[in-house]
Residue, then its C-alpha position, 0 to 999 in steps of 0.5 A: m621303615k616308618r615314613s615321616r608323618d604329616a600331622r595334617e593327614d589325620n584331619e585332612c579335609e574331607r574334600i579331596d584336593f584332586q588338583r594337588i594329587a594330580n600335580c604330584d602323581g606323574g600325571e596318572l590321575r589325569d590320564a585315568t580320568g581323561a582330564k583335558d585341562a588343569r581341572v581334574e574331575v573324578d567320577f565315583t561311579n567309574w571303577h577305573h577313576t576310583r582305582a586311579l584315585t586310590r593309587s595316587i593318594l597312596r603314592v602322594h600322601y602315604d609313600v606307598s610307591d606302587w599299588d594295583i588290584p585285579s579288574g572288578h575287585l574292591v577299590p578301598p577308600v584310603r581315608n576310611r582305611m586310615n581312620y581305622l588304623t588311627w583308631l587302633e593306635t589310640l587303643r594301643r596307647l590305652s592298653a598294650p600287651i604285657g611287656a610292650d611300651a605303649s608310648a614307643n613307636g610301632a616297632d613291636v606292634r604285630v597286626l593280623d589282618v583278616g581278609t586282607g584282599a588283593s589290595a592289602i591296603y591295611a598292611l601297606l598303610g600300617a607298615s608305611v605310616y606306623g612301622w607295624s608288622f602285618v600278617g594278612t590272610d585271605v582265601t582265594d588265589v586271586a586275593l593272595e596273589g594280588a596282595e603278594a604282588n602289592v607287597e612286592r611292589n613296595p620293597r621298603l615295606r616287604e620285610l614288615i608284611e607276610i601274606r598267609d593262606a587261611r584255607k583249610i584242606d576241606g575248602t572251608f577257611n579259618f577266621l583266627r584259629g588255624v591261622v595264628k601259629p603256636d606261641e604267636k602273639f599279636t597286638f591287634c587283629m583287624c577285619n573289614p568283613p563281607f557286609f552283605e548276605s547277597m550281591d543284590e544287597a551289595g548293589l543298592n548304592p548307585n552312587t559309587a562304583c568301588g567294585g567288589t567280588e562276591t567273596e569280598m562282599v558277601c557271606p552267609g548271614g552277612e557281617e553279623s554272622f562273620i563277626k560272631s565267628m570271629f568272636r567264637d575264635s577269640l574265646e579260645m585265643k584270649d592270650s594270642i591277640h591283645w585287641f580283637t577288632t572289626m569294622c561294621g558296615k551297619k550301626k545295628t550290627m555294632t550295637k548287637m555285637r556290643s550287647m552280646f559282648h556285654t552279655m558274655r561278660v567280655p571285660a573290655v569293649r570299645t566302639t567308634e564311628l568312622v565318618q568320611g564325607k557322607t559315609s559312616r562305618w562303625c568299629i568294635a574292639w574287645s579284649f580279655s586282657r586285665h590291663a585293657a579291662s582296668m582301662n575300660t572306662s578311661p577316655l581314649p588318648d588324644l594322639e595330637k596332644l600326645k604328639k605335642v607333649r613329645e615335641i615339648c619334651a624333645n625341645m626341653r631335652a635339646q635345650a638342657p645342656h645349654e642351660r647348664 
């Protein structure tokens, strides 16, 4: 199920080649933007433009054949989401669950995507690019139905992705506990939490129109409160998930969480900054694994160097019979 990956995709230039995408997506981006000639211009303050761009990038670059979201829902920037998944792969290469081969492909990797959204973007990208299996959770009918629809639109990936309702009977919702089944194991959990405490705060950037419903964008206490709830659950699920991870919209949130984790003596903590164009996001990962703790001061693997080493070894094996 894993697609062949072009090494250029990890470091593709931040300036998107709209013309190349428009020439390869069957004319969909041209139609959405109303391009009259060969030049395609995307207005990032137009929700319909950003949705069409995301749809075309997924199809042209990542072999996600069809994708859509309900009107007004958050349009995920694909490269930012792919950067998060790439960072997870470096964490896996650093420390994998007991019995898993960190140098192998992703066939044994399972990921819990907390708040997968109607887009199911992480699950679709991770399944297509790395061959990982996903359980995506959410708490609204619209998000769950949208995610299911996107999975069904991509039969090649269907067996790798499960969408799960995280709501409790009383109307509240689970973060990790109550979602993960007994004896279920995951390599990662990942999350793009609601960043804001109010929709007024969410609307402070006038330069983009990526949409977003209140459930997607807002929670009481903002992202800091959300991540603290995830952390509380993680204390009771140390053996179920090897790496707990989340994105942060604000650097100060990541810094606060890192300080708290160190104060709580979490044995392995990793952070990174994801930069795409003028936008920065931060990620933090923590693990209670002895192996992850033993690697806590080791530098993260260089995926490009690892790929070159594998290619060299493969060439040497191919030449060996002839040399004998």
